[in-house]
N, C-alpha and C positions, 0 to 999 in steps of 0.2 A: 526191439528198440536199444534196451541196455545195451545189447553187443557193437552198436553201429555209431553209439552217442558222440564217441573220441575220433570217428572218421568226419561226424558233421561238424565237430567243432576242431579239427583241421582245414575242412573246404573253410570255413568260415574266419580262420583267423589266416589263413594263407590268402583268401580275399582281401581281408583289411589288409595285411602287410603289404601286400602289391598297390593296392588303391590310396592308401596312407603314405606309403612310402613313396610314391611318386609324386602325393599332393601335396603333405603337409608343410610346411615354415618351416624351413632349417636355418640354422645358424651360418651365417656367412663367414666362414674360418677362414684366415689368409691361405692361400692357394687351392684348398679343398671348395670350395664356393658348393655347388649343386652336387659334385661328384660324392660331399658326404653321403646322400643317398645309399650309396653301395655297402653302408654300415649293415642296412637291413637284408642284405641278399648274402655278400662275401663272408662276414663276421657270423652272422646268425647259423650260415648253415656248417661253418668249422666247429661251431659250438652243438650243433645236431649232430655231425659226423661224433663227437666225442663221446655223446652220451649215447650213440647206437655201439661206439666201440667199448666204453665200460659193459654194455648190454652182453656184447660177444662175449666179452672177456668173464663173465658172470657165469653164463651157459657153458663156456671149455670149463671151466671149472666142475660145472655140473657135469658134465660129460665124463671127465677124468675121474670122477668120484662113483659115478652110475654105468656108465660105461653105454647108456643109451643113445641111439642114434636120433632120436625125435632133437635131444640137446644139442648133437652137433649140427642138423639143419638150420636150429634158431642161431648157433654161434658165428656158421659161415655166412646167412643169408644177412644178418645184421653186418658182417663184416662188408658185406658186397656194398649195402648201403649205405654205409660208412665209405666205401673206398669211392661211391659214385658221388656223395655229396663235397667231399675231398678234393673229385676233380673238378668241379664243380665251381667249388669255393674256391681252389687258387688260379681259375679260369676267368671269375668274375673279381678276384683280386687285381691281375693283369690287367684288366682294362681298367680298372682304379689307377693301376700306379703309372698306368701311362699319360694318363692325366694328370694327376698328380706331382708325378717324380719322371716325366718324360720318357720313359722307357716301359715297356711290357716287363722286361728281369732285369734286376739289378744285384751286382754281387752283394745282396743283404744276408747279414747270419740268420734273419727269423725267414728269409723268402728261401733260401738253401738249405735249412734244418727242415721245413715244411714240404720241400721238395724230397727228399730224403726219406721223411717218415713216409710219402706215399709212395716211395720206392718200396720200401719194406711191406707195405702190404701187397703191394703188388708182385713181391715174392711169394708173400703166403698165400696168393692164387696160384701161381707155378709151382710150388710145392704141394698142393693138393690136387692139381691134376697131371703130377709125377706119380701119383700114389695109387696103386690098383687095387689092394685089398680095402674096403670101407672103413674097417674097424680102424687099421692102422692108419687110414690116411686121418680118422676123425682122432684118433690121441695125437699124433703127430702135429697135426694142424692146431689143436686146442695148445698144446704146451709152447707153440712156436707164436701163437696170438696172444698169451700171456707174457712172454717175455718180450715181444714187439711193442705190446702197450706200455709195459714199464720201460722200454728206451726211450719211445714214442714222446711219451708227458714230457722228462726233461729237456728233452730234444728241443720241442718247439715253446717250452714256457720258462725253462731256466737259463740254457746255455745261450739264447740270443739275450738275455738280461744284463747277459757278465761282459757283452760288448758294445762297441759303437752300432745304433742300427737305426734306420730311420724309420723302422715301422711304429706306429703310436703303441706305446705301451712297454717298448723295449729300447733296453741302452741309453737309459736316459732320457728318451725322448717322452712326452707324457702321452698317457692315454685320451680319447675325446673326453670323459668326466671332469679333467682337468681344466679343460676350457671351456666345460659348458654343463656345471651343474644343473641347472633349471632349465633345459630346454626340453622339447618334446620327443627329443627321442628313444627317449625309455618307452613313452607310450607305445612303439612300434616294435622296439629293438625286442623285448622280453616278449610278447605274444607270438616275434617271429619266431624265435627260437624253439618256442611252443611247438609251433605250427609247423617247421622244418622238419623236427624231430619226430611227430606225430607221423607226417607224410612218411619217413621213412620204416617207420615202424607198420606202416599200412602197406609199402611195398616190399616190406621182411618178409611179414605173414602171407602175401600173395604166393610171393617165394617159394616160402614154408611148403605151403599148401601144396603147389604144385612140385616142389621136390617129393613131397610126399607120397601123391598121386603116383607119380614115376617110380618110385619104389614098389606102391603094392600092386604096380600092375607087371613089373618086372618080376616079381617073386610070385605071382599067379601066372604067369609065362614058363618059369622053369617047373613048378609042380605040375603043371600039366602033362 
């Protein structure tokens, strides 16, 4: 049971996020109105993505030190899960933007930086698939992942704050906490971050087990 408690927690938190996120009373802010519920999905998924990218970087560093393929398995699958959450997050953000700004995409520094960040990680997948030697692939991927994350953080958190931006929390545009410090949003927002992150970890660990089973099977076939 101990090995499954966090999976049960993930299910409970996500069930709570979806139910409460759609049903609780939300502040009637100008323009946003009911669309503020996107906060529980769009923003929290990106937080989950960032946490998974941190895990991927940690395992990338561990691989560079140990050269164990097991560490590379963790690094690549947490990166894959992070990319999935990033795509879903940016898609839900586009839907939100359509209702709040009148268009799915605007020439906004925050949005453009987020798209560039995702493209960097798509390039990571292309790079991995272009290398055939497993150890070379793991090492180069780890180095790329570390530098990509070092660029990704200032790209989406620092640079948009230095220019005018429609996105809340950037370019002088205040975040939601500036409007509504005492709302019920936090009661769903923080559990949602934990729930989505646990789901990403769940997906990643399943993929890691599949990857290791495939490698063991290949090794057995080669040794026959």
